[in-house]
C-alpha positions in Angstrom: 122.0 262.3 105.3 119.9 260.1 107.5 120.7 257.0 105.4 124.4 257.7 105.7 124.3 258.1 109.4 122.2 254.9 109.9 124.6 253.0 107.6 127.6 254.4 109.6 125.9 253.2 112.9 125.4 249.7 111.6 128.9 249.5 110.1 130.4 250.5 113.5 128.3 248.0 115.3 129.3 245.3 112.9 133.0 246.2 113.2 132.7 246.1 117.0 131.0 242.6 116.9 133.7 241.3 114.5 136.5 242.7 116.6 135.0 241.1 119.7 134.7 237.8 118.0 138.3 237.9 116.8 139.4 238.8 120.3 137.3 236.1 121.8 139.0 233.5 119.5 142.3 234.5 120.9 143.6 236.2 117.8 144.3 232.9 116.1 142.1 233.6 113.2 138.9 231.7 112.3 140.0 228.1 112.9 136.9 227.1 114.8 138.8 226.3 118.0 138.5 228.7 121.0 140.7 227.8 123.9 140.4 224.2 123.1 136.7 224.3 122.2 135.8 223.6 118.6 132.9 226.2 118.8 133.0 229.8 119.8 132.0 230.8 123.3 128.2 231.5 123.1 128.3 233.3 126.4 130.6 235.9 124.9 128.4 236.1 121.8 125.3 236.8 123.9 127.2 239.4 125.8 128.1 241.1 122.5 124.6 240.9 121.2 123.3 242.4 124.5 125.9 245.1 124.2 124.9 245.8 120.6 121.2 245.9 121.6 122.1 248.2 124.5 123.9 250.5 122.1 121.1 250.4 119.5 118.6 251.1 122.3 120.6 254.0 123.7 121.0 255.4 120.2 117.3 255.1 119.5 116.2 256.5 122.9 118.8 259.3 123.2 118.9 260.3 119.5 115.7 262.4 119.5 116.4 264.2 122.9 120.0 264.9 121.9 118.9 266.2 118.5 116.2 268.3 120.1 118.7 269.6 122.7 121.2 270.6 120.1 118.4 272.1 117.9 117.1 274.1 120.8 120.7 275.1 121.7 121.2 276.2 118.1 118.0 278.2 118.2 119.0 279.9 121.5 122.4 280.7 120.1 120.9 282.0 116.8 118.5 284.1 118.9 121.3 285.3 121.1 123.4 286.2 118.1 120.4 288.0 116.6 119.9 290.0 119.8 123.6 290.7 120.0 123.6 291.9 116.4 120.6 294.1 117.2 122.3 295.6 120.3 125.5 296.1 118.3 123.6 297.9 115.4 121.7 300.0 117.9 124.9 300.9 119.7 126.5 301.8 116.4 123.6 304.0 115.5 123.7 305.7 118.9 127.5 306.1 118.4 127.0 307.7 115.1 124.4 310.1 116.6 126.8 310.9 119.4 129.6 311.4 117.0 127.4 313.7 114.9 126.5 315.7 118.0 130.1 315.9 119.1 131.0 317.2 115.6 128.3 319.8 115.8 129.2 320.6 119.4 132.3 322.7 118.5 130.3 324.8 116.0 127.4 325.2 118.5 129.9 326.3 121.1 131.3 328.9 118.7 127.8 330.1 117.9 126.9 330.3 121.6 130.1 332.3 122.4 129.5 334.6 119.5 125.9 335.1 120.7 127.1 335.8 124.2 129.7 338.2 123.0 127.1 340.0 120.8 124.6 340.1 123.7 127.2 341.4 126.2 128.3 344.1 123.7 124.7 345.1 123.2 124.1 345.1 127.0 127.3 347.1 127.6 126.2 349.6 124.9 122.8 349.9 126.6 124.4 350.5 130.0 126.7 353.2 128.5 123.7 354.9 126.9 121.7 354.7 130.2 124.8 356.1 132.1 125.0 359.0 129.6 121.3 359.7 130.0 121.6 359.6 133.7 124.6 361.9 133.7 122.8 364.3 131.4 119.8 364.3 133.8 122.0 364.8 136.8 123.8 367.7 135.0 120.4 369.2 134.0 119.0 368.9 137.5 122.2 370.3 139.0 122.0 373.3 136.6 118.3 373.9 137.6 119.3 373.6 141.2 122.2 376.1 140.8 120.0 378.5 138.8 117.3 378.2 141.5 119.9 378.9 144.2 121.3 381.8 142.3 117.8 383.3 141.9 117.1 382.8 145.6 120.5 384.3 146.5 119.7 387.3 144.2 116.3 387.8 145.9 117.9 387.6 149.3 120.6 390.0 148.1 117.9 392.4 146.8 116.0 392.1 150.1 119.1 392.8 152.1 120.1 395.6 149.8 116.7 397.2 150.1 116.7 396.8 153.8 120.1 398.3 154.0 119.2 401.2 151.7 116.1 401.8 153.8 118.1 401.9 157.0 120.7 404.2 155.4 117.8 406.3 154.1 116.2 406.6 157.5 119.5 407.5 159.1 120.2 410.1 156.3 116.7 411.5 156.6 117.0 411.7 160.4 120.3 413.5 160.1 119.5 415.8 157.2 115.9 416.6 157.7 114.8 419.5 159.8 111.4 420.8 160.9 110.8 422.8 157.7 111.3 419.8 155.6 108.9 417.8 157.8 106.2 420.5 157.4 106.7 420.6 153.7 106.4 416.7 153.4 103.3 416.6 155.6 101.7 419.3 153.5 102.5 417.4 150.3 101.1 414.2 151.7 97.9 415.9 152.8 97.5 417.5 149.4 97.8 414.1 147.7 95.2 412.7 150.0 92.8 415.4 149.1 92.9 414.9 145.5 
């Protein structure tokens, strides 16, 4: 490859030199006379040689930095493409993970909703049971309270009845009892005490 490129450089330089020589002769061909001169213009030949040397010098001087520049540029581009490929692959992997999560999201949502429903049903059942127990306790306490009030009312009624009977008895005794009855009761009482 290097041999071909060097050969191509020298061929182009040769063609340039020949083209300049032909142009310098005025396009008349190689007759040996240039503008009335039997020999070619050496001033023009030296200029062409200087130009060719300048081109060769530039090629020699610039060839290595230009090659290094393009080699470095190729490395940077290769590295950039590699990094881009890495980022692309990473993005694709993350995309697949996200797609997988999104696919599972619907089933997870259904599972969560079922769990919430089951939990709420269990909680409502628990609340109903607690309400029943509380209602039974209130009923039991109310029955005890009512029974206690009935017992207290019965006692009060007995006390009132006894007091009323005592008062009625006192009045009856006062009305119906005479002195003979009083003597007989006192004697009976004294006999009991003596025994």
